[in-house]
N, C-alpha and C positions, 0 to 999 in steps of 0.2 A: 592640531591638527594629523591624529600620525597615515597615514599611506595604505594601511588596514580601514581604520576607520572612514577614513575618506570611504572607498572601497566599497563602504559598505552600505555608509548611507548612500551614497551614487545606484548601492541595486537596489536599496529600500525605495528608492523616489524613482524610477526609473519601474516600478511594483507596483507601487501605487495610481497608476495613469490606465492601467490592468483594471481590468477584471476578477470581478472573485474568483478560485479558482474550485474554491466552494461553498456554496452560498446557499443556506438552511430561515427558515423564514418560519415561523411557528407550528412546525412539522408534529403531526399527530400520527401513527402508526396501532390502529386494534386490530384484533385477531380476531373476531369471533368465531364461533361453533355452533351458537347454536346454543350448544349447553351450556359454556366456559364463553365470558370475552376478557380480553384479555388487554391490558394497554400499555402498549411496552414500548414510547414515548408521549412524551407530556408537552405539543410545546415547543421546541426545540431551535432554537437563538442561536446557529453557531455561522464560522466561517472562517477561508484557513487561503491565504493567500499563494500566489505561485512559489514557488523553492519551500513553501513550510516547509517542517520534518514534523508532525505532532502525534500527539500518543495518545492514548482511553484509554483508562483506569473504568473497572469497577466492580464490584461480586457478579457474581453467575448473578443472570436474569434482572441486573440494574438496562440491556437494552442499548449495547454497545456494539454488538452484533447484531441483529439491528436499525439503531441507525450504519452501519456502515455499509449493509445490507441499499436501505434507503438512498442512500447517502449514493450510492454509485448504480442506479436507478437497477439491481437489480432484482429490489421489489419496490412495492408504491406503493404510499406514500395516506392516505386516509384522512387527511388534506392536512393545508400547508402547499409550501414551494417550496420546490431545491431546482437550484440550479446549478450546472457546470462552463465557468467560462463561461460564466453569462448565458448561456443555454438554457430553458425548463421546457426540464425533463418528460413534465406533462405535454405538453409540445410535440412533445413523438407518438406514433406508435409503437411496441413494441414489436415489430423489423426491425424502425429509425433510434430504435435507445439499444435495440444488440449491437447495430451497427458502429451505434457512435461507444460503446464500452469497449469493442474488436478497435474499432482504430483510436482513441481517448486514453483507453487505458490501462491497470495491468495489474493480477493479482495475485498475492500472495497466502495460498493455504495451511494450514501444518500442517494438513497430510499430507502432502504434495498435488496431488492430483497427476502423476504421473504417465503414459499406457505403459504396462510393465515391456511392453510386447516392441515400443522404439526403442530406438538409441540415445541416448541424448539429443547429440544435433536434429533429430525428429520429433524426436516433444517444441524443442524451441520453437520451430520451424513449423510445424502445426497449425496455428493461428494465420501467419502468411499465405502458406497452402490453401489451407479452411478461405479465405474470405479471396483467392484466384490470382494471385504475388507467380509471377510464375515459377519452375521451380527451380532456377540453375538458381535466380536471386533470388527464391527463400535462401536456399543451402550456401550464401556467401553471407546472409546476414546473420545468421540461426551463430555458423562457429563466430564472427564477428562476436553475435554476444556471449559464446561462450570461454572468448579470447577473452573478453571485460572481468568476466567472473572470474576468468582461471583454470577453467577447466578443458583449452583448445585441445589437448593432450587427447581428453574419455569423450571424443564427441563420436568413436565409435560404439559407448558401451551401455549397458541395455541398465534400466537402475538398478535393478538384485545386482550390480556389479560392483557399484557404489554409494558410498555411505553415509550415512544422517545425512554431517553436510554438506555437501557433493549433490545431496537428488537437491537439497533446496536452494543450491547457488545452481541448475541449474531451474529449475523454477522461475528464478532470479531475474534469469539468462532467459527466458519465455517469454514472463513481464517486461520486460527490455523490447519483445525482437519487434513488435510493434510499434518501433519509435513514445510512449504513452505520456504526455502528460500531468497525469496520477497512476502514481499508484500503492491499490488495498491494499491491506501484508492482516488479513486474522493472526495470531497466537502464529507469527515465525519462526517464534525459537520453543513453539509446547512442546515441543517431535524429538529436537534435540537437546546433548548434555551440551554442558558445562564451554568447555572446548568448542565445541561446533556454533552453538549457539551466537559468541565473544564474536566469530570471522561472523555469521551469517549478517550479524548487526552492525559489524563495523562496515561491512561494505556496502548495506544504508547509508552509511553518516558516511561515505568518502561516495559513493553513488549523488545520494544529494547534498554535498561540501561541491562535486566539483563539475558535477554537469544539472545542475539543481534542478531537479525531479523533483518532484512534491509528491509526500508520501503524509500517510492516516493511516497507526497504529494499534490494532485493539491490541491488548496485550494484558495479562493479573501481573504481566511479571516488572518490578520497579526499578530491577536492572537493563533490561532493555526501556520502560522509561528515559532512565536516564539519560537512554543516547539520541531520543528529541530532544529539540529545541522549544517541546512547547505539552504540557500536557494536561486533557481537562480528565473530570472526573465526574462519571454517573452512578447513581442513583433513581429505581424505580420510574426506571426510564425519564427523568430532569439530567442537564445538568448543574452537577452540585457546585464547583472550579475548575478555571482554565485560567491560568495563569504558564508566566518560562520560562523552565531549564535554567536552574540559577548557575550549575558546577557544570565544572567548562570537563568539556572532554578529549581526557588525557589519553592517548593511542596508545605510549607507555606501559598504563595501570587497567588499562581495557584489558584486557583475557582477565586476571588475577580480577576480579571483579567480579565475575561468571561462577569464578572457581569457589566461590568464595563459602 
């Protein structure tokens, strides 16, 4: 047995003793406005192990973003159970869920959601400052995260002075600053050109491999899904397939894939 295989088996054995990073059992989500009733999720059963990198794909309206929102606690479920690292989100108050997300999760969205009046480092440190972390400690941590995504030299620049790829890197740094167990990403490359999309997905894959971060990535782009280790497909609020991604990650051919 090779060293790499032994390492993988040892890691998997260690993970098997831990609770699932994400667990959904019989999850339904119904939006009812009175005039319209939409059954967005229909009996979802879903599990993600610590350190997995999972893509969720489906047509518009398939329920993939609703699934991300319900699993992360941004939205409540109508029926069923969602647990994060063994903790039932339904057992928390709204404030407790907010605090739990701030401490244990990171979020990356298509629209960056950076405050235009703040510099890169100020945007990254903001979650820590709001949480009451000492300003000097928050600044040190924010600079460390910018260094991790290759943007320390751009710490003083505001979003308007950055490229799209750089702005998304700042968003990634902000998602990492609280050292989360899970990072949720909704169309993280949707506003980027092919070159910047490739850079962001390479960064995420590297963070998954080197830091063991758990990623759940909602995407419509098969190139993004190909970077992940597992692909879940949804249709009409249901999971219709859940399979490992077989293609090997080829760093040399990675950018070319996005340029096709």
